[in-house]
Phi, psi and omega in degrees: 000121181274150179268156179268164176303324180295317179296317178299319179298316180296315179302316180297316180296318179297320177297318179296316179298314180300316179294320179298318176297317179300322180278001183061029175266072188294327178301310178297314182303311183289324178299318179282328187283319186302316178296326178292318178295318178298332179278358177082026176282118186306311183297324179293318177299319179295318179294319179293321176299318178295322177301318178290330178293316186259353180075039180272091178085356177223161175293134177303135183209102182298321180296313179294320179300313180298316180303311181291317180295321178297319177299317180297319178298315179302331180268004172101014181274105181295323179298323178296321177297317177298314181295326176294318178302315180295318180300314179292332179288321185262333185069176174199182191313309183249027181214114182281156175296149178211096185299321180297314178295323179299312179297319180301311183286331175295315178296317180299319179301317178294317179297330180279358177093015180292134171267090189303325179298332178297333186264354184279000000 
């Protein structure tokens, strides 16, 4: 299956965003990420959700993180399911722990084909 120029552009943008987050260049990362998330790109929604989970360039916000991660999961992002499982397992300031939800999303991540060890 060949990729389209649009798919290649999105992959390239996601790689740039990922590198910007790694470099702690949150301004660049968020500037590039928000339009992708607004366009409904699953991986971008998951990355933005993770940013809200860990406070990378934004104020940590568990409610916003869950909202974005759930959208990403609905669009097929296995990493987002894993991150939701971890969020529910650990909780955060405005998001309580929920062991049942954590198990649900952990199982879903595996069913979606996530190689969980890849994310550890």
